[in-house]
C-alpha positions in Angstrom: -137.3 -4.8 -70.3 -137.8 -1.1 -69.6 -139.1 1.5 -72.1 -135.5 2.7 -72.6 -134.3 -0.9 -73.2 -136.9 -1.3 -75.9 -135.7 1.9 -77.6 -138.3 4.3 -76.4 -137.7 7.9 -75.1 -139.7 10.9 -74.2 -139.3 13.6 -77.0 -138.9 17.2 -76.1 -142.1 19.2 -76.0 -141.1 21.2 -79.2 -141.0 18.0 -81.2 -144.0 17.5 -83.6 -147.3 16.5 -81.9 -150.1 14.2 -83.1 -152.5 15.8 -80.7 -153.0 17.3 -77.2 -154.9 15.6 -74.4 -156.8 17.5 -71.7 -159.4 16.6 -69.0 -162.6 18.5 -68.3 -163.2 20.0 -64.8 -166.0 18.3 -62.9 -167.5 18.7 -59.4 -164.7 17.9 -56.9 -162.9 19.5 -54.0 -160.8 21.7 -56.4 -163.9 23.2 -57.9 -166.3 22.9 -55.0 -168.3 26.0 -55.7 -170.6 26.1 -58.8 -169.3 29.5 -59.8 -165.7 28.2 -59.5 -166.5 25.2 -61.6 -168.2 27.3 -64.3 -165.2 29.7 -64.4 -162.8 26.8 -64.6 -164.6 25.2 -67.5 -164.4 28.5 -69.4 -160.7 28.8 -68.6 -160.0 25.2 -69.7 -162.0 25.7 -72.9 -160.0 28.9 -73.7 -156.8 26.9 -73.6 -158.3 24.0 -75.7 -159.4 26.4 -78.3 -156.1 28.2 -78.4 -154.3 24.9 -79.0 -156.9 23.7 -81.5 -155.6 26.5 -83.9 -152.4 24.5 -84.2 -153.2 20.8 -83.6 -156.0 18.4 -82.7 -157.2 18.4 -79.1 -159.1 15.6 -77.3 -160.7 16.4 -74.0 -161.6 13.5 -71.6 -164.9 14.3 -69.8 -166.7 12.7 -67.0 -169.7 10.5 -67.8 -172.5 12.6 -69.2 -170.4 15.9 -69.4 -169.5 15.8 -73.1 -172.4 17.7 -74.5 -172.0 20.7 -72.1 -168.2 20.6 -72.7 -168.6 20.8 -76.5 -170.7 23.9 -76.1 -167.7 25.7 -74.7 -165.0 23.8 -76.5 -166.4 24.5 -80.0 -166.7 22.1 -83.0 -163.0 21.5 -83.6 -162.3 19.8 -80.2 -163.0 16.1 -79.7 -164.4 14.7 -76.5 -164.4 11.2 -74.9 -166.0 10.1 -71.7 -164.2 8.3 -68.8 -164.5 8.5 -65.0 -162.4 11.4 -63.6 -161.6 12.8 -60.2 -159.8 16.1 -61.3 -158.7 17.9 -64.4 -154.9 18.0 -64.5 -154.0 15.9 -67.5 -150.3 16.6 -67.3 -150.3 14.8 -64.0 -152.9 12.1 -64.3 -152.4 11.3 -67.9 -149.7 9.2 -69.5 -146.2 10.4 -70.4 -145.9 9.6 -74.1 -142.8 8.1 -75.7 -141.7 7.0 -79.1 -139.0 5.0 -80.8 -139.6 6.8 -84.1 -141.9 4.0 -85.4 -144.2 3.2 -82.5 -146.0 5.1 -79.8 -145.6 4.1 -76.1 -146.5 5.7 -72.8 -145.5 5.6 -69.1 -148.2 5.0 -66.6 -146.7 6.4 -63.4 -148.2 5.5 -60.1 -150.5 8.4 -59.0 -151.5 9.1 -55.4 -153.1 12.5 -55.4 -149.9 14.6 -55.4 -148.6 12.9 -52.3 -151.9 11.8 -50.8 -152.9 15.3 -50.0 -156.0 15.7 -47.8 -158.1 17.6 -50.5 -157.2 15.2 -53.3 -159.2 12.3 -54.8 -157.6 9.8 -57.1 -159.6 6.6 -57.4 -160.4 7.3 -61.0 -157.4 9.5 -61.9 -155.0 6.7 -60.9 -156.4 4.7 -63.9 -156.8 7.4 -66.5 -153.2 7.3 -67.8 -153.6 3.7 -68.9 -157.0 4.5 -70.5 -155.7 7.5 -72.4 -152.7 5.5 -73.6 -155.1 2.8 -74.8 -157.2 5.4 -76.6 -154.1 6.7 -78.3 -153.0 3.1 -79.3 -149.8 3.3 -77.2 -147.9 0.5 -75.7 -147.9 1.1 -72.0 -145.1 0.7 -69.4 -146.4 0.8 -65.8 -144.0 2.4 -63.3 -144.1 1.8 -59.6 -142.6 5.3 -59.1 -145.1 7.8 -57.8 -144.7 10.7 -60.2 -146.6 13.2 -62.3 -146.0 14.7 -65.7 -145.6 18.2 -64.1 -142.7 16.8 -62.1 -140.4 16.2 -65.1 -139.2 18.2 -68.0 -136.9 16.8 -70.7 -134.7 18.2 -73.5 -135.1 15.2 -75.8 -131.3 14.6 -75.7 -130.9 12.8 -72.5 -131.5 15.4 -69.7 -134.4 15.6 -67.3 -135.3 18.2 -64.7 -136.6 17.1 -61.3 -137.3 18.5 -57.8 -136.3 16.9 -54.6 -139.5 17.6 -52.8 -141.5 15.7 -55.5 -139.7 12.4 -56.5 -137.7 12.2 -53.2 -140.5 13.4 -51.0 -141.8 11.0 -48.3 -145.4 11.7 -49.4 -144.7 10.0 -52.7 -141.8 7.6 -52.6 -140.7 6.9 -49.0 -137.6 4.7 -48.8 -136.5 5.4 -52.4 -132.9 6.7 -52.7 -131.9 9.3 -55.2 -130.1 6.7 -57.2 -133.2 4.4 -57.4 -135.4 7.3 -58.5 -132.9 8.3 -61.2 -132.6 4.7 -62.4 -136.4 4.4 -62.7 -136.8 7.8 -64.4 -134.1 7.0 -66.9 -135.5 3.6 -67.6 -138.9 5.0 -68.3 -137.9 8.2 -70.2 -134.7 7.2 -72.0 -132.8 10.0 -70.3 -129.2 9.7 -68.9 -128.7 12.8 -66.6 -131.0 14.2 -64.0 -130.7 17.9 -62.9 -132.2 18.2 -59.4 -133.7 21.4 -58.1 -134.1 21.6 -54.4 -137.8 22.6 -54.3 -140.6 24.4 -56.1 -142.3 27.8 -55.6 -143.7 28.8 -52.2 -147.3 28.8 -53.4 -147.0 25.1 -54.4 -146.9 23.9 -50.8 -149.4 23.8 -47.9 -150.8 25.8 -46.3 -150.9 28.0 -49.4 -153.8 26.1 -51.0 -153.9 23.5 -53.7 -150.4 22.5 -54.8 -148.2 19.8 -56.0 -145.4 20.0 -53.4 -142.9 21.4 -55.9 -143.5 20.6 -59.6 -140.6 21.6 -61.8 -142.8 22.8 -64.7 -143.7 26.0 -62.9 -140.0 26.7 -62.0 -137.9 25.7 -65.0 -138.3 24.2 -68.5 -136.1 23.5 -71.5 -136.6 25.8 -74.4 -134.2 23.9 -76.6 -131.2 21.6 -75.9 -128.8 23.4 -73.6 -131.3 26.3 -72.9 -133.6 26.6 -69.9 -136.2 29.2 -69.1 -136.4 29.8 -65.4 -138.8 31.7 -63.1 -137.3 34.8 -61.5 -139.0 36.6 -58.6 -137.4 40.1 -58.6 -139.3 41.4 -55.5 -137.5 40.6 -52.2 -140.8 40.9 -50.4 -141.9 37.6 -51.9 -140.3 34.4 -50.5 -139.7 33.1 -54.0 -137.1 35.8 -54.4 -134.6 33.7 -52.5 -136.0 30.4 -53.9 -135.6 31.5 -57.5 -132.2 33.0 -56.8 -131.0 29.7 -55.6 -132.6 27.8 -58.5 -131.2 30.0 -61.1 -127.7 29.8 -59.6 -127.9 26.0 -59.5 -129.1 25.8 -63.1 -126.3 28.0 -64.3 -123.7 25.7 -62.7 -125.1 22.6 -64.4 -124.3 20.7 -67.6 -126.7 18.6 -69.6 -126.3 15.0 -70.8 -124.3 16.2 -73.7 -121.8 18.1 -71.5 -123.1 21.6 -72.4 -123.3 24.2 -69.6 -126.9 25.3 -69.3 -127.8 28.7 -70.6 -130.5 30.1 -68.4 -133.1 32.6 -69.7 -134.7 34.3 -66.7 -138.4 35.3 -67.0 -139.6 37.7 -64.3 -142.7 36.8 -62.4 -145.9 38.9 -62.7 -145.9 42.0 -60.4 -148.7 40.7 -58.2 -147.4 39.1 -55.0 -150.5 37.6 -53.5 -153.6 35.8 -54.9 -156.5 34.2 -53.0 -154.9 35.2 -49.7 -151.7 33.4 -50.3 -148.3 34.1 -51.9 -148.9 34.0 -55.7 -147.1 31.4 -57.7 -148.1 32.9 -61.0 -145.4 31.9 -63.5 -144.9 32.3 -67.3 -142.7 29.1 -67.2 -145.9 27.0 -67.2 -146.4 27.4 -70.9 -147.3 24.8 -73.5 -145.7 24.3 -76.9 -147.8 23.0 -79.7 -147.3 22.6 -83.4 -146.4 26.1 -84.6 -147.5 27.7 -81.3 -146.7 28.7 -77.8 -149.7 29.0 -75.4 -148.5 31.3 -72.7 -150.1 32.1 -69.3 -151.4 35.7 -68.9 -152.4 37.4 -65.7 -153.6 40.9 -66.8 -150.2 42.0 -65.6 -147.7 44.6 -67.0 -145.2 41.8 -67.4 -147.4 39.6 -69.6 -146.2 41.3 -72.8 -142.5 41.3 -71.6 -142.8 37.5 -71.1 -144.4 37.1 -74.5 -141.4 38.9 -76.1 -139.0 36.5 -74.4 -140.9 33.6 -75.8 -141.1 35.2 -79.3 -137.3 35.5 -79.3 -136.9 31.9 -78.1 -139.4 30.5 -80.6 -139.4 32.9 -83.6 -141.0 30.3 -85.8 -144.0 29.9 -83.5 -147.0 32.1 -82.8 -147.3 33.1 -79.1 -150.8 33.2 -77.8 -151.6 34.7 -74.4 -154.4 33.1 -72.4 -155.6 34.3 -69.0 -154.5 31.7 -66.5 -155.5 33.2 -63.2 -158.6 30.9 -62.8 -156.4 27.9 -63.6 -153.8 29.0 -61.0 -156.5 29.4 -58.4 -157.0 25.6 -58.8 -153.4 24.8 -58.3 -151.7 24.8 -61.7 -151.3 26.5 -65.0 -151.6 25.9 -68.8 -148.9 23.2 -68.9 -150.5 21.4 -66.0 -153.8 20.9 -67.9 -152.3 19.7 -71.2 -150.4 16.6 -72.3 -148.7 16.2 -75.7 -148.9 13.0 -77.8 -145.8 13.1 -80.1 -146.1 12.4 -83.8 -144.7 9.0 -84.8 
């Protein structure tokens, strides 16, 4: 029996949360410089404290790292210790499910974002099951190589995916589109997959650390039938054409309920390059928590324009801007370092 057969589904991110899970940066190839590691810990802690205003936060720390973490996290954030390789809880952690009465979780197969040369995953491949156990969730193990940043659901049967992630040879060689969709639907309780061809340019080698195309930096549901999508208005950036194609594809799609998708375009920050590569700075990589929206900021003129878009989309929530440039330098954003546990 699959999770869906047992009545479980992944709720939309705007559904009420029990708590947020995060992972603490430790020494590894992503943070190989002591100054980078220190800056990353400050950035992760800023996100945790922003979320803690709205709901409980638990941060998984490597052995012996909790005391130093708590000094930055503050008294309201809980910590637990487990072996870790990296700090991207969206990807290494479980995808939580519920049937309305019980909590469950998907433990995807994790292989370091497609067995990339810089990645380590000996411990991270096991952390989803450990977090699910800490949360008291019934666990469903999937043989599909996938990460939480590679999916986004509307809670009503629709899931966003990218071809270079779930169908890429680095993760699932030999799997057909039909087989991937069947496994995704069986685990998430979804019925329709909307496929995007690829992610942003900065998410692929040789641009630096990346995921090979996660959807949560490109497009995300804001409510059933409504998608926020990354738009690069500058034709000098290769994502100008990438996002033009993505937005056009989304506008032509319907969801599992038969509604044509409404697409809200959110312009990228004005900066085109970061760390010597094409910037993939994106406001789409936000996090919804109980009563709040934690939004990536980049000290950019478009930060406040993006915040206004999200205030209109979520008038009942408080929008909090948190500088995400240090997080992006490691290969992700605010959504990538958080994982919601739905309230049952």
